[in-house]
C-alpha positions in Angstrom: -123.3 21.3 -68.0 -121.8 19.4 -70.8 -125.0 17.3 -71.1 -127.4 20.3 -71.1 -125.5 22.8 -73.2 -123.7 20.3 -75.4 -120.2 21.6 -75.1 -117.6 21.2 -72.4 -114.7 23.4 -71.1 -112.1 20.9 -71.8 -108.8 22.2 -70.2 -109.9 25.7 -69.8 -110.8 27.2 -66.3 -114.5 28.1 -66.3 -113.8 30.9 -63.7 -111.1 33.0 -65.1 -110.9 31.7 -68.8 -107.4 31.2 -68.6 -105.6 28.3 -70.4 -104.3 25.3 -68.1 -100.8 24.0 -68.5 -100.2 20.7 -69.7 -99.1 18.2 -66.7 -99.4 14.6 -67.0 -97.9 11.4 -65.4 -96.3 8.7 -67.6 -94.3 5.6 -67.0 -91.0 6.0 -68.7 -89.1 3.5 -70.7 -85.9 3.8 -72.8 -85.9 3.6 -76.5 -85.0 -0.2 -76.5 -88.5 -1.2 -75.7 -89.9 1.3 -78.7 -90.5 -0.1 -82.4 -88.4 2.9 -83.5 -84.8 2.5 -84.3 -82.7 5.4 -85.1 -79.8 7.3 -84.2 -81.8 10.4 -83.6 -84.3 8.5 -81.1 -81.5 6.6 -79.3 -78.8 9.4 -78.8 -81.1 12.6 -79.3 -82.8 14.9 -77.2 -86.6 14.2 -78.0 -89.0 11.5 -76.6 -92.0 9.8 -78.0 -95.3 10.3 -76.3 -98.8 8.9 -76.7 -101.5 10.3 -79.3 -103.8 11.4 -76.1 -101.2 13.9 -75.3 -101.4 15.5 -78.7 -105.1 15.8 -78.4 -104.8 17.6 -74.9 -101.8 19.7 -76.4 -104.1 20.9 -79.4 -106.9 22.2 -77.0 -104.4 24.3 -75.0 -103.0 27.9 -75.9 -99.2 26.5 -75.8 -96.1 28.0 -77.4 -94.3 26.4 -80.3 -92.0 24.5 -80.6 -93.3 21.9 -78.1 -90.6 21.8 -75.3 -91.2 19.8 -72.0 -89.6 19.6 -68.7 -89.2 15.8 -67.4 -89.2 15.3 -63.5 -88.9 11.9 -61.5 -91.7 10.9 -59.1 -89.5 12.0 -56.1 -89.0 15.5 -57.4 -84.9 15.3 -57.1 -83.9 15.5 -60.7 -85.3 17.0 -64.0 -84.4 17.7 -67.5 -85.8 19.2 -70.5 -86.5 17.7 -74.0 -88.6 18.0 -77.2 -91.1 15.7 -78.8 -90.7 13.5 -81.7 -93.7 11.5 -82.4 -97.0 11.1 -80.9 -97.1 7.0 -81.5 -96.4 5.8 -78.0 -98.8 3.3 -76.2 -101.4 5.2 -73.8 -99.7 6.0 -70.3 -96.1 5.4 -71.6 -93.3 7.5 -72.9 -90.1 6.5 -74.5 -87.0 8.3 -73.9 -83.2 8.0 -74.8 -81.2 6.1 -72.5 -78.8 9.1 -71.2 -82.2 10.8 -70.2 -83.1 7.8 -67.9 -79.7 8.1 -66.3 -80.2 12.0 -65.8 -83.4 11.5 -64.1 -82.0 8.5 -62.1 -85.1 6.3 -63.0 -85.5 2.7 -64.0 -87.8 1.2 -66.6 -91.4 1.6 -65.8 -90.8 4.2 -63.3 -93.3 7.4 -62.9 -92.3 10.5 -64.5 -94.2 13.9 -64.6 -94.4 15.7 -68.0 -95.0 19.2 -68.1 -94.8 21.8 -71.0 -92.6 24.8 -70.9 -91.4 27.9 -72.8 -87.7 28.3 -73.0 -85.4 31.0 -74.3 -83.2 30.8 -77.4 -79.6 29.7 -76.6 -76.8 32.2 -77.2 -74.0 30.3 -75.7 -73.2 26.9 -74.3 -70.1 25.0 -72.9 -69.3 21.4 -72.8 -67.0 19.3 -70.9 -66.0 15.8 -72.3 -66.1 13.1 -69.8 -63.2 11.3 -71.4 -59.7 12.1 -72.8 -60.3 10.2 -76.1 -62.9 13.1 -77.3 -59.6 14.9 -78.3 -59.0 12.1 -81.0 -61.9 13.7 -83.0 -60.4 15.8 -85.7 -63.1 18.5 -85.8 -65.3 18.3 -82.5 -67.1 21.6 -82.8 -68.5 20.5 -86.4 -69.2 16.8 -85.1 -71.0 18.4 -82.2 -73.0 20.7 -84.5 -74.1 17.8 -86.5 -75.2 15.9 -83.5 -77.0 18.7 -81.7 -79.7 18.7 -84.7 -81.2 15.9 -82.9 -81.7 17.8 -79.6 -84.5 20.4 -78.9 -82.9 21.9 -75.6 -80.1 21.9 -73.2 -80.0 22.1 -69.5 -77.2 22.9 -67.2 -76.0 19.7 -65.5 -77.2 17.3 -68.1 -74.7 14.6 -69.5 -75.7 14.2 -72.9 -74.6 11.2 -75.1 -73.6 11.5 -78.7 -72.5 8.8 -81.4 -69.6 9.0 -83.6 -67.7 6.5 -85.6 -69.5 3.6 -83.6 -68.6 5.2 -80.2 -70.7 7.0 -77.5 -69.1 10.3 -76.2 -70.6 11.9 -73.0 -70.6 15.5 -72.6 -71.4 17.6 -69.6 -73.5 20.9 -70.3 -71.6 23.2 -68.0 -73.0 26.4 -69.0 -75.8 27.6 -70.9 -76.8 31.2 -71.8 -79.2 33.3 -71.3 -80.7 30.8 -68.8 -79.9 27.3 -67.2 -82.4 25.6 -69.7 -82.5 27.0 -73.4 -84.0 26.0 -76.5 -81.6 25.4 -79.5 -84.0 25.3 -82.5 -83.2 27.8 -85.2 -80.9 29.8 -82.9 -77.3 31.3 -83.3 -75.3 29.5 -80.4 -71.6 29.7 -79.9 -70.0 26.7 -78.5 -67.2 26.3 -76.3 -65.2 23.2 -74.8 -63.7 22.7 -71.2 -60.8 20.4 -70.8 -61.9 16.7 -70.6 -62.1 14.9 -67.3 -58.8 13.5 -66.6 -56.7 15.5 -69.1 -53.3 16.9 -67.9 -51.3 19.6 -69.6 -48.0 18.0 -71.1 -45.2 19.0 -68.7 -41.7 20.0 -70.0 -39.1 18.0 -68.1 -35.9 20.3 -67.2 -32.8 18.9 -68.9 -30.2 17.6 -66.4 -26.8 17.7 -67.9 -23.8 17.1 -65.7 -20.9 19.4 -65.9 -18.5 16.8 -67.3 -20.8 16.0 -70.3 -21.2 19.9 -71.0 -17.5 20.2 -70.9 -16.9 17.2 -73.4 -19.6 18.3 -75.6 -17.9 21.6 -76.1 -14.5 19.7 -76.7 -16.2 18.0 -79.7 -17.6 21.0 -81.1 -14.4 22.8 -80.9 -12.5 19.9 -82.7 -15.4 19.7 -85.2 -14.8 23.4 -85.9 -11.0 23.0 -86.1 -11.5 20.1 -88.5 -13.7 22.2 -90.8 -11.3 24.9 -91.0 -8.4 22.4 -92.1 -10.4 20.8 -94.6 -11.8 24.1 -96.0 -11.5 24.8 -99.6 -8.5 26.8 -100.7 -8.4 28.3 -104.4 -5.3 27.3 -106.4 -4.1 24.7 -104.0 -2.2 21.8 -104.4 1.0 21.0 -106.6 2.0 22.0 -110.1 4.0 20.2 -112.8 6.7 22.0 -115.1 7.5 21.3 -118.7 11.3 20.8 -117.9 10.5 18.3 -115.3 12.0 20.0 -112.4 10.3 20.5 -109.1 11.0 23.5 -107.3 8.5 25.8 -105.4 5.4 23.9 -107.0 3.4 23.4 -103.7 1.2 26.1 -102.4 1.5 26.8 -99.0 -1.7 26.1 -97.0 -3.1 28.7 -94.8 -4.3 27.6 -91.3 -6.2 30.8 -90.9 -9.8 30.5 -92.0 -11.0 32.4 -94.9 -12.8 35.6 -94.3 -15.7 36.1 -96.4 -16.7 39.8 -96.4 -20.5 40.4 -96.5 -22.1 43.1 -98.4 -23.3 46.3 -96.8 -27.0 46.2 -96.2 -29.3 48.9 -97.5 -30.2 50.7 -94.0 -32.7 53.0 -95.8 -34.9 50.1 -97.0 -38.7 50.4 -96.9 -41.1 47.8 -97.2 -42.9 47.6 -100.7 -40.3 49.9 -102.4 -37.6 48.4 -104.5 -34.1 50.3 -104.7 -31.6 49.8 -107.8 -28.3 50.7 -106.9 -26.1 51.9 -109.9 -22.6 50.8 -110.3 -19.7 52.8 -109.9 -18.2 54.1 -113.0 -14.6 52.6 -113.5 -12.7 55.5 -114.9 -9.1 55.0 -116.1 -6.6 56.2 -113.9 -4.1 58.6 -115.7 -1.0 57.0 -116.5 2.1 58.5 -115.3 4.6 59.7 -117.8 7.2 57.3 -118.8 10.7 58.7 -117.9 13.3 58.9 -120.9 15.6 56.1 -120.8 18.4 58.5 -122.1 18.6 62.2 -121.8 17.8 64.2 -125.0 16.0 61.0 -126.5 13.1 62.3 -128.9 10.5 59.7 -129.9 10.3 59.2 -133.9 13.2 61.6 -134.8 15.8 61.2 -137.6 15.6 61.0 -141.3 14.0 58.3 -143.3 15.4 56.6 -146.4 13.6 55.0 -149.4 14.6 51.7 -151.2 13.7 53.1 -154.6 14.7 56.8 -155.4 12.4 58.5 -157.5 13.6 60.6 -160.5 12.5 64.1 -160.7 10.8 65.1 -164.0 12.5 67.5 -166.3 
């Protein structure tokens, strides 16, 4: 019919008019055999496909972004990925090394590639496969930066990320709302499970013998007594007299500890409120009347005398 009418149906079903899904088989190789060399290619979640795949996908009514499901020939393991470029040799695809481990395949084995549509991720939980992952200062920020090289996540996959020239493996423990989700332009919450082999630090109970406990209490008591003896006492020591006599010049030291009175707290204090207490007015106490030394004594009584007697004017 293509030779008579001058057109072809391509990947469309001529009976129902429904588009056919993209499903092809390719030989799978790791990124080591590719001419591309970058961190996104080696440790990301995207693959390189041949140009013919792009031509077939362009004729199909598929959803974007392009996401694919990879399944090994034995149909036992699968994972999901995105596409980075269409520059591979015909009949070949190049995938990251962690993806080949997930599919349990070797170099050059057959892999089935099928386009899929995945929901946007809302939550994902990862479990580090080594305790040294805890050495990273801000693991969430590092993971967020490295997930930009990924297009989707699949529960059960062990992905690999590179940080400070070291590869860290993370198991995708959980993904919501589905076991396989797309992480392109989504708002996803991330959580971590305890790393494999991690143990909570145990607090060892203190085993102190009774004799050691008694000895420690005795040392504490001696220190307290010595502190009371050497405690500062105001106006202590010896004095010197001007006449050279030494009598009752030593101030006796008190063995009793000095008691320091504490101020009375303000029990009506309220947070955010300042209270200024007024000082008590010191009123002078009334003096007691002095008793007369002699009976009948009157102060400032008697007659006065002048040294110079003034003459009266006539």
